[in-house]
C-alpha positions as CSV (number, residue, x, y, z in Angstrom):
1,M,-0.1,0.1,0.1
2,A,1.3,3.4,-0.9
3,D,2.2,5.8,2.0
4,C,1.3,9.7,2.9
5,T,4.0,12.2,1.8
6,I,3.1,14.2,5.0
7,C,2.9,11.6,7.9
8,L,5.4,9.1,5.6
9,D,3.0,6.4,7.0
10,P,0.5,4.2,5.4
11,L,-2.5,6.1,3.8
12,K,-5.5,6.0,6.4
13,S,-8.7,7.3,5.1
14,A,-7.1,8.1,2.0
15,V,-8.3,11.3,0.0
16,V,-7.7,12.8,-3.2
17,I,-7.0,16.6,-4.5
18,P,-7.7,17.9,-8.3
19,C,-3.5,17.5,-8.9
20,G,-4.2,14.0,-8.1
21,H,-1.8,13.6,-5.2
22,V,-3.5,11.2,-2.4
23,Y,-3.0,12.1,1.4
24,C,-4.5,10.8,5.0
25,E,-8.1,12.8,5.4
26,E,-6.2,14.2,9.2
27,C,-3.0,15.0,7.5
28,L,-4.7,17.1,4.7
29,T,-7.1,18.6,7.2
30,S,-4.4,19.6,8.9
31,H,-2.7,21.5,6.1
32,I,-5.8,23.0,5.2
33,Q,-6.4,24.1,8.6
34,T,-3.0,25.8,9.2
35,G,-3.5,28.1,5.8
36,D,-4.3,31.8,6.4
37,D,-7.1,31.3,2.9
38,A,-10.4,30.4,4.0
39,N,-11.2,29.6,0.5
40,S,-8.6,27.8,-1.1
41,S,-4.8,25.9,-0.5
42,H,-2.4,24.5,-1.8
43,C,-1.3,20.9,-2.5
44,P,2.1,20.1,-0.2
45,S,3.8,17.9,-2.9
46,C,3.0,20.1,-5.9
47,R,2.0,23.5,-4.8
48,A,-1.2,23.6,-7.0
49,K,-3.6,25.8,-6.0
50,F,-7.5,24.4,-5.3
51,N,-10.9,25.5,-3.6
52,I,-12.0,24.3,-0.5
53,V,-15.4,25.9,-1.2
54,L,-18.4,24.8,-2.9
55,P,-20.9,27.1,-4.8
56,N,-24.3,26.8,-4.2
57,L,-25.7,24.7,-6.6
58,Q,-29.4,26.5,-6.0
59,Y,-28.1,29.3,-8.1
60,V,-26.2,27.4,-10.7
61,P,-28.1,25.9,-13.7
62,T,-29.1,22.6,-13.7
63,K,-26.7,21.3,-17.1
64,Y,-23.6,22.5,-15.0
65,H,-24.6,20.4,-11.9
66,A,-22.5,17.4,-13.0
67,Y,-19.0,18.8,-13.5
68,I,-19.3,20.2,-10.1
69,L,-17.2,17.9,-8.0
70,P,-16.2,18.2,-4.2
71,P,-12.1,19.5,-4.7
72,I,-11.3,16.3,-2.0
73,R,-12.9,13.1,-3.0
74,K,-12.5,10.0,-0.6
75,L,-10.6,7.3,-2.3
76,Y,-10.9,3.7,-1.7
77,L,-7.7,1.7,-2.1
78,S,-7.9,-1.9,-3.0
79,K,-5.8,-4.6,-0.8
80,P,-3.1,-6.0,-3.1
81,S,-3.6,-10.0,-3.9
82,S,-1.7,-12.1,-1.6
83,S,-2.2,-15.4,-3.4
84,P,1.5,-17.1,-3.9
85,P,0.5,-18.5,-7.4
86,A,0.0,-14.8,-8.7
87,Q,3.1,-13.7,-7.4
88,I,4.9,-16.4,-8.8
89,Q,3.5,-15.8,-12.1
90,A,4.6,-12.1,-11.7
91,E,7.7,-13.1,-10.7
92,A,8.4,-15.5,-13.5
93,Q,7.4,-13.1,-15.7
94,I,9.6,-10.2,-14.8
95,T,12.5,-12.9,-15.1
96,T,11.6,-13.5,-18.5
97,L,11.6,-10.0,-19.3
98,Q,14.9,-9.4,-17.8
99,A,16.3,-12.3,-19.8
100,Q,14.7,-10.7,-22.9
101,I,15.8,-7.3,-22.0
102,K,19.5,-8.9,-21.7
103,S,19.1,-10.9,-25.0
104,L,18.3,-7.5,-26.8
105,S,21.1,-5.7,-25.1
106,T,23.6,-8.5,-26.9
107,S,22.1,-8.4,-29.8
108,N,21.9,-4.9,-30.0
109,A,25.8,-4.7,-29.0
110,H,26.2,-7.3,-31.9
111,L,24.6,-5.0,-34.2
112,S,26.2,-2.5,-33.4
113,Q,30.0,-4.0,-33.6
114,R,28.6,-5.3,-37.1
115,C,27.7,-1.6,-38.3
116,H,31.3,-0.4,-37.4
117,L,32.8,-3.2,-39.4
118,Q,30.4,-2.3,-42.2
119,K,31.4,1.2,-41.9
120,A,34.8,0.5,-42.3
121,A,34.4,-2.0,-44.7
122,L,32.4,0.7,-46.7
123,G,35.2,3.4,-46.1
124,T,37.9,1.3,-47.3
125,L,35.5,0.5,-50.6
126,A,35.0,4.2,-50.7
127,D,39.0,4.9,-50.5
128,A,39.6,2.0,-53.4
129,A,36.6,3.6,-55.7
130,R,38.1,6.8,-55.4
131,D,41.9,5.6,-56.3
132,T,40.4,3.6,-59.5
133,K,38.5,6.8,-60.6
134,A,41.9,9.1,-60.0
135,E,43.4,6.0,-62.1
136,L,40.8,5.7,-64.8
137,V,41.2,9.6,-65.4
138,A,44.9,9.2,-65.7
139,A,44.2,6.6,-67.9
140,E,42.0,8.3,-70.2
141,L,44.8,11.2,-70.2
142,E,47.6,8.9,-71.3
143,V,45.1,7.7,-74.0
144,E,44.3,10.6,-75.3
145,N,48.2,11.8,-74.9
146,A,48.9,8.7,-77.2
147,R,46.4,9.7,-79.5
148,T,47.7,12.8,-80.0
149,N,51.2,11.3,-80.3
150,A,50.0,8.4,-82.6
151,E,48.2,11.8,-84.8
152,R,51.6,13.3,-84.9
153,V,53.4,10.7,-86.0
154,R,50.8,9.9,-88.8
155,V,51.4,13.4,-90.0
156,D,55.1,12.6,-90.1
157,V,54.7,9.6,-92.0
158,E,52.9,11.2,-94.5
159,K,55.2,13.7,-94.6
160,T,58.2,11.4,-95.1
161,R,56.3,9.4,-97.4
162,A,55.8,12.2,-100.1
163,E,59.6,13.6,-99.1
164,I,60.4,10.0,-100.4
165,G,58.6,10.0,-103.4
166,E,60.2,13.4,-104.5
167,V,63.7,12.0,-103.4
168,R,63.0,9.1,-105.7
169,E,61.4,11.1,-108.7
170,A,64.9,13.0,-108.6
171,L,66.8,10.2,-108.1
172,E,65.0,8.7,-111.5
173,D,65.8,12.0,-112.8
174,M,69.1,11.9,-112.2
175,T,69.6,8.2,-113.4
176,S,68.0,9.4,-116.9
177,R,70.2,12.4,-116.9
178,Y,73.4,10.1,-115.7
179,T,72.4,7.7,-118.5
180,E,72.2,10.4,-121.1
181,L,75.8,11.8,-120.1
182,K,77.3,8.6,-120.2
183,E,75.6,8.2,-123.6
184,M,77.4,11.4,-125.2
185,M,80.4,10.1,-123.4
186,V,81.0,7.7,-125.3
187,I,79.5,8.9,-128.7
188,R,82.2,11.8,-128.0
189,Y,85.2,9.0,-127.5
190,V,83.8,7.6,-130.6
191,D,83.7,10.9,-132.1
192,R,87.3,11.6,-131.2
193,S,88.7,8.4,-132.2
194,L,87.3,8.9,-135.9
195,H,89.1,12.2,-136.4
196,R,92.2,9.6,-136.5
197,T,91.0,7.5,-139.0
198,S,90.4,7.5,-142.9
199,S,86.8,7.2,-143.6
200,T,87.6,3.7,-144.8
201,E,88.7,2.9,-141.5
202,F,86.2,4.5,-139.7
203,N,83.4,2.1,-141.4
204,S,85.6,-0.7,-140.6
205,K,86.0,-0.1,-137.1
206,L,81.8,0.0,-136.9
207,E,81.8,-4.0,-137.2
208,P,80.3,-5.4,-134.1
209,K,83.5,-7.1,-133.7
210,Y,85.7,-4.1,-133.5
211,Y,83.5,-1.8,-131.4
212,P,84.0,-1.4,-128.0
213,T,81.5,-2.1,-125.5
214,L,81.2,-0.2,-122.7
215,G,77.9,-1.6,-120.2
216,F,75.3,-0.5,-122.9
217,G,76.0,-3.4,-125.6
218,S,77.7,-3.0,-128.9
219,L,77.1,0.4,-130.4
220,S,76.4,-0.7,-133.7
221,H,73.2,-2.6,-132.2
222,S,71.7,0.3,-130.5
223,P,70.1,2.4,-133.1
224,S,69.2,5.5,-131.1
225,L,73.2,5.4,-130.4
226,T,73.9,5.9,-133.6
227,S,71.4,8.2,-134.3
228,Q,72.7,10.1,-131.5
229,Q,76.3,9.9,-133.4
230,T,76.0,10.9,-136.3
231,Q,73.6,14.2,-135.5
232,F,76.3,14.7,-133.3
233,Q,78.5,14.6,-136.1
234,A,76.9,16.6,-138.1
235,Q,76.6,19.5,-135.8
236,T,79.9,19.8,-134.1
237,L,82.6,17.6,-135.8
238,P,84.1,18.8,-139.0
239,D,84.5,16.5,-142.1
240,P,87.3,13.8,-141.5
241,I,90.6,14.2,-143.0
242,P,91.8,11.8,-145.3
243,V,95.0,10.2,-144.5
244,R,97.8,8.9,-146.7
245,K,98.0,5.4,-147.2
246,R,102.2,4.4,-146.5
247,G,103.8,2.7,-149.2
């Protein structure tokens, strides 16, 4: 049973005031009588004010009578059951609840530990993702640089091919010029030799078995060379001087 907060003893003739606190009827009466106000008093516990005088219901409309209650009302407390089975059942329920609370506390600790581990793992994954992103950006930059270098090399190769073509054409022109100059040198050599011989001897030396071969085949079998020789003789060389025969 509850105790009175004024006398600190078990409640005797318990009464309740509007704020909800319960006291012994004798203790509360003594508290009210020690006050200076005859119309109201204060709760000894929470100091809430309550009236101790009721209005005359004769002058109050009937519809409000149900809401007008005495400020101090009698409270009837039931004695607690002392049956052993009920107490044992309550103790068993308390033990079960304590075990459930302990199990929930253990589960909460495990869940907290797992949350910390998952958080650490997520931090590691986030760092790895950040590093991977940085490596990907660096790789993309390298690929872009490689493409730029490849384009530059392609342009250089095209320029080199063009230069090689120009050099090849120049080489072919030089080879053709060299061939023409070489043929002209051969013609000049032959024409100088002809100045020292008579026309009969010159004709005999033009036979294939006596004509010198200088890497271009026999001159007697080269129509172009024979025509160049004839043209060169007609333009630059004088008529051959006849040579007297000896004896």
